[in-house]
Each structure stands twice: as structure tokens, then as C-alpha cells.
N, C-alpha and C positions, 0 to 999 in steps of 0.2 A: 333604432332602438328607442323606445319611449321612456319617459322619465321614471316610470314605475319599474322598468326592467332592472335586474340586479347587475352590478358592475362585473366585468370580466373576472376580477380576482376571486369572485364567489362562484364561478362557473365550475360545476362538478359533474361532467357528463357521465352517464352510466352506459357502458358498452352493451350493445344488443347482440354481440357475437355469441354463438353457441359452439364452443370448441371443447376439445378434450381437456379434462382436468385430472392430473395425477399428483396427489399430495404425497410428498416424500417426508416422512417423519424422522427417518434415520438414514444416514448415508449407507450406501450398499457395500462399501469397503471402508476400512479405517482411514481416518482423515487427520492431517496436520494443518491447523490454521497457522500459516506462516507469517501472519501479519495481524497482530492483536495488541491492544494496549491494556495492561493490567496494573501499572504502577500508579504513581502520584503526579507525574509530570503534567498531564493534561486534565487532571480532575479540577472541577470548579471549586471544591472545598478544601483542596490540599490533602485529602485523605486518599486511601487506596481506591482505585477504580472499581475493584472487586472487593467487597467488604467480607464476604464469606467464601473462603477458598474451598473448603470441603463441599459446599453447595455447587461451586463451579465444577469440581471434579465429578459430582453427580450428574450435572448437565452434560458434561463431556461424555460420560459413559452412556447416558441416554441417547445421545446423538451419534455415537460411534466416532468421537474425536479422541484420538490416541495422544495427541500432543498439541502444544501451542508455542509459538515464538512470541515472547514478550518484548516489545520494542522500547520499553520505558526505563531501561537500566541507568541511564545517565552515567555518572562516574562517582568515585569516592564512596562516601557513606550510603548514598542513594543506590548505587550499584550493589553494594554489599547487602543492603536490606532487601532489595528485589530478589537477589539470588537466594538469600536465606528463606524468604517467604515462599518462593515458588520452586526454584530448581533443586535446592537442597532438601526442602521438606517433602517434595514429590518427585523423586528421581525418574527421569524418562518421560515425564509429562510436560515439563516446561523447559525452555531455554531462553535466557535473557540476553538481549543485545545491549551494548553500551552506547553512549554518545561520547563526543569530545567537547571540550569547552571552547566554543567558537569566539568567546569574548577575548581570547588570547590573540586573535588577529589584529587587535588594536596596537600591538607592539611588534617591532621588527623581529625576525627570527622565529615566527610562530610555527612554521612547518616542522622544525625539529622538535619544538615543545609539544605539539599535537601528536607527533609520532611517538614521543616518549610516553605521553599520557595513554595513548592507545595500547602500548606494550604493557603498561601497568594494569590497565583494565583487563586485558587478556590474562595476565598472570593472576588476577584476582577472580577470574572465572567467567568473564564475558564470552559469549558464544558467537558474537558477531558485532558489527558496527552499524548503527542507524545514522544515516545522514539525511537531514530534513531540508525542506525547501528554502529555509532562511539563507542557506548558502546559494548565492546567486541573486537573491532578492533583497536581503537586509544586512548580511554580514559584511563589514567594511574593515579595511586595513587602516594603518596609522595615518594615511593620506586622505582618508575619507572615501576611498574608492571601493566599489563592490568587489568582493572576492568571488571569483567564478570557480567552478569545479576543475577547470583545466589550468588554473593558475599554477605556474611552475613551482611556486613556493609550497604547494600542497603535495608535491611529488613524494616527499619523505613520508607523509602520512599514508598515501595510497600504497606505497611500496611496503610499509610496515604491516598493513593489513594483509597483503599477499604473503609476506614472510611468516605471519602468524597463522596462516591457513584458515582464516575465517572469512565469511562473506560480508559484503556491504549491502544493507537494505537501503537503496538510494531513492529518495523522493526529490525530484527537481521539477520546477514549474508547477502547473496545476491545470485543470481543464482549460482548453484554449479560450473558451468564452470569458474566462477571468481576465484575459489580456485584451479584450475588446471593449469598446465603449458600452456603458451600461444604459442601453436604450431599448426601444421597442423591438429591435432585431436580435437582441442577445438572448440565446436559448436558456441561459441560466439567470434570467432577470430576477425571478423570485428569490433564488438563493442569494444572489448578490445584494438584493434589497435587505435580506435578513442578516447578511454578513458583509457589510461594506468594506471591512478590512481585507477581504479576499479579492478586491478589485486591484489588479496590477496593470491597468491600462495607462497609467500616468507616465510622464517623462522620466520620473525617478527610477523606473524599473526597466530592465532590458527587454527586448522583444522575446516572445516565446521561442522563436527559432534560434536565437542566440543561446538560450539555455540548453536546447537540444544539442546544438553544436558543441557546447562545452562538455556535456555529458559524453558524447561520442568521442571527443578528443581525449578525455581522461581515460576512458575505457580502452581506446586504441593504444595509448601510451603505457598502459600497465596490464599487459596480457596475463601476468601471473596473479592478478587480483580478481577475485570473483565478485561480480556486481549483479545484484538483483534490482532491475529497474521496476520499482513497485508501481502499482496502479497501471498495469498493462504497458510497462515500458515507458511510463510517464507521458504517453501520447496515445491514449486509447481511441481517439477520433481518427487516427491514421495508423491502422494496423499494418499497412505497407512498410512504415518506418520500423515498427517492432520486428516484423519478419526479416527485413533487410539487416537489422542489427543482429538478430539471432543467426542469420546466415553468415555474417561477416566475422563476428567476434565470439569465439568459443567460450570466453569467460563471462558472457552476458546471459542473464536469465531474466524472466519477468514474473510478477505475480498478478492476480486479478483483483486484488483488494480494492473495495470501494468503487469498483468500476463495472459492476454487473449491469447498471443502467446503460452504460455506453456499449458494452460488449453484447448485451442482449438485444439491442436494436440492429445489430449487424451479425446475426448468428451464423450465417454461412461463412463469412470471412473469419469469424472467431474460431469456428470449428476447424476450418482449413488450417489456420495457424497452429492449433493444438495438435492436429494430426501430423503436420509437418515437423513440429518440434515437441514431441511428447515428453522428452526428457529435460525440457528447459522452462516449463511453465509451472508455477507453484500456486496452490490454492491459498486464499486468504480472504478475510472479510473486512478488517479494519473497523469492526463494530466496537462502539464505546458506550457502555460495556457490552460483553457478549450477550446475545439475545437469541432465544430459542427459535422464534418465528423467522428471524432474519436468516438463520442457518437453513431453515427448511426452504426458504425462497432460493437460496444458493444451491441446495441439493436438487431442487426441481429444475433449476437452470442447467445444471451439469448433467443430470441423468435422464431427462425426459425430452420429448419433442413437442411439448405443449407450446401453444402459440398465444400471444396477446395476453400475458398475465402481468400483474403488478410487480415491479422490482423493489417496492418499498411499502412499508406499512403507513408511511406519512400521508396525510391528506391536506393539501396536495403534495405530491412527491417533489421535494425541492431539487432532487438530482435530475429532474426532467419530467415533463408531462407527456410521457409516452409509456407504452408497455414493452415487454420483452418476450422473446421466444427461446425455448430451450435448445441445448446443443446435442442431446442424445449421444453422448460420447461412448465409444466402445469400452469394454471392461478394462482392457490392457492400458488404455490411455487414462482412464479414471484412476487406476492404481498408481500410475506415475504422478499425475497432477495432484490428486488428493493427498498423497503422502510420500511416495517414493522419492521424488525430487528433493523435497525438503529434508528427508532423512539423509540423503547423500550430502547435502550442503551443511546440515547441522547434526552431526553424528551423535551429539548428546541425547537427542530424542530417540535414537535407535537403540 
């Protein structure tokens, strides 16, 4: 490479493939986005992620989205205000999940307190529980030790979820590359360069496999508790793991949120998993905030057999410099994955 050549970071190759293109402007059957963020928890300015709810309803109607699961309920006043803004104001269109306050693990006896908080949240209207990746990576007990999902002290909480009859949307770990050295061999190098706080390769973090073991142990120990392993079962790079989990644990489900890049580069394996478990996979996007064009990429992925198309509008695509191919799912599977499975687990939307 001569001195005048551009650096690799500026490389933007244009594909010369001539392949079929089927733009999908509206889902072919009604859809529930079972993984979306509408609250204030993740917003940069502390305001609502969606400023104009009627405009969002209009977008949903345009795209054939019958409902959304809002994962931003938190607890207390924040939960109440999310439910008031979405669930109560637009019945049947939104269902809000709560969180529990993991700072309570800093004092002994936290399992019973978290279970009590969960029961209060459900009594106040929570439709499910969101558990984020900080459990296993950052949440610590009074001895300064990481609290893992299979910590026996959390058994009261997981049992309380089962008794309440609500699902857990469970996010543990992250892309496997986040647990690898950030070097020239890391396939998420550009993303980790932009978000160094997502690098979990240091000695202060458990190995990726330990987090998967903790999730499986927790699910096995609580068969009456429904768990949705978000992001394709939390290990989209290894669909054999997700398939084995679905085969083994009837209480386990997955969603596809924020992992179209991973699933679309292995379309045959992804399609085979959905055909094998059509009643256990939920549609979701994890878009922040909801975006019309992103939905259309998702619909193209689900409904067509198009090849080699972009999984993101970003340039370059930080979730991976590759293209994806569509699944061309049959109508009966689309009906289950697009909405039916979510409606079974979150009856408020039905």
C-alpha cells in the first residue's frame, strides 16, 4: 500500500453482486416487537426515548405492528409512569416489564428483598421482568464478589417470577467478541473502539462460558419460571447452544433482538432452528428508538430469500462488516414468531 492510499478504516467496498431485491414495507402478518426500549432508563437526556407516542402508534399501524413490549419499566414511580404513558393510555398496544433494584445485593438477605420488590411491581402492573447483563458482570454482594444468575441467594426472586406467572427477558453476557482481546483479530474491533466500556476481556470479568453456565443452571433449577433468552438465547454465534437449550428446557424461549447481523450470516442454521421450535422464538428489534427502515430490514430478513443485503443503515455497520441473507419463513412460522409466541407469554397484548 503506498502512502497515498486510504487507511483501512475508510474502506467502503461496493458489492458488484446482482441479486434479487424484495423491499418489504409492511409485515405480511401482525407483529409484536417483544424487545423495545420506550422509557427513560437508557436515554441520553433523561427524557422519554419516544417523545411522541401518537406518532409511534401511527408508525406501528403503518408497519403492521400490533404491539410492543417496553423493557424500561424499572420500579416504583418510574414503573408507574411507564405504565401510565403506554399500557394504560393505549390498551393492548404496549406491555411494560419492570426491573428490580440490584443495588440491594450490597447487603445480606437481598434475595428475599428482591422477591418482595418483584411482587410489588407485578401488583402495580408489571407484565414481566427485565434482567440485564450487569448481573454476572458488575453486580456485587457485600463481600465484593460478583453475583451470578445461579447464585442460590437469588432463588427466591426467580421463584417469585414463576409464581407471578410472568416471563423474564434475560440478557446475560454479550457478543463473544466482547470477551476477547481487542486486537486485529477481533471481529467487533470497530464497535469496541467506539464503546470500550463493552470490553469484558479483563480479569475482573468472568469468562463468557461461565455466564452461559450460570444461565442454564438457573433455568434448570426453576422449571416453573419462563425465561426468554434475549439476543438469540444470549449466544447467537452458537445456535447449537440455543437449540439444545430449547430442546432441554420447556421454560426457555429466545428472541432475535439486535442479532439480525449474527443470524443473517448463518441463515440456514437460523431457519432450521425456527422451523424446529416455531413456538419458542419471539420477534424483537431492540431498536433505540424505533426506526421505520430498521423494521423493513427485519421484515426482509424474515420474509424473503434475498441474499447479501445490509443488516444496518450504519456506514460502516458496527455490528459487523458483512451482509445477511433472508430466511423466507413459511406463513405459519411467521405468525408464531412475529406475534403468536409473544401473545402467549404476555397476554396483556392479546
